[in-house]
C-alpha positions as CSV (number, residue, x, y, z in Angstrom):
1,M,29.6,88.6,83.1
2,I,29.5,85.7,80.7
3,P,28.6,82.3,82.1
4,T,30.4,79.6,80.1
5,F,28.8,76.6,81.8
6,S,32.0,74.8,80.8
7,R,32.1,72.8,84.1
8,A,28.4,71.9,84.3
9,R,28.3,68.2,83.7
10,R,24.7,68.1,82.7
11,L,25.4,70.5,79.9
12,A,28.4,68.6,78.5
13,P,26.4,66.8,75.9
14,V,25.2,70.1,74.5
15,I,28.5,71.9,74.7
16,N,30.4,69.0,73.1
17,Q,28.2,69.3,70.0
18,L,29.9,72.7,69.2
19,P,33.2,72.7,67.3
20,V,36.2,73.2,69.5
21,A,37.1,76.4,67.7
22,E,33.6,77.9,68.5
23,Q,34.0,76.8,72.2
24,E,37.4,78.5,72.4
25,A,36.1,81.7,70.7
26,F,33.3,81.9,73.2
27,M,35.6,81.4,76.1
28,R,37.9,84.2,74.8
29,S,35.0,86.6,74.6
30,G,34.6,86.4,78.4
31,Y,38.1,87.8,78.9
32,T,37.3,91.3,77.7
33,I,37.0,94.3,80.0
34,G,33.2,93.7,80.1
35,G,33.6,90.0,80.9
36,M,36.0,90.7,83.8
37,M,34.0,93.6,85.4
38,V,33.2,93.2,89.1
39,S,30.8,94.9,91.4
40,P,31.8,97.1,94.4
41,G,33.1,95.2,97.4
42,N,31.9,97.7,100.1
43,R,30.1,95.9,102.9
44,I,27.3,97.8,104.5
45,G,26.6,96.6,108.0
46,L,26.9,92.8,108.2
47,K,25.4,92.2,104.8
48,M,27.3,90.4,102.0
49,T,28.8,92.3,99.1
50,I,27.1,92.1,95.7
51,N,29.8,89.6,94.5
52,A,29.5,87.5,97.6
53,A,25.7,87.3,97.5
54,R,25.9,86.4,93.8
55,G,28.5,83.7,94.4
56,C,26.4,82.1,97.2
57,H,23.4,81.9,94.9
58,P,22.8,78.1,94.1
59,P,23.1,78.4,90.3
60,H,26.6,80.0,90.7
61,Q,28.1,77.5,93.1
62,G,29.9,75.4,90.6
63,P,29.4,72.2,88.6
64,V,26.3,70.2,89.2
């Protein structure tokens, strides 16, 4: 999993200091087999799956 932080407004000043070519190269690296791997989706009881629990964690809920 490769977090890009491309939509985090508070990081925009830092990300924008990088050349566009470097930003694009970094974004492409996330689209490899390792970057697209997901965890099992089997629910046990009424608990969330690993992916659901991770997605509901505050740092992973989108732009700030």
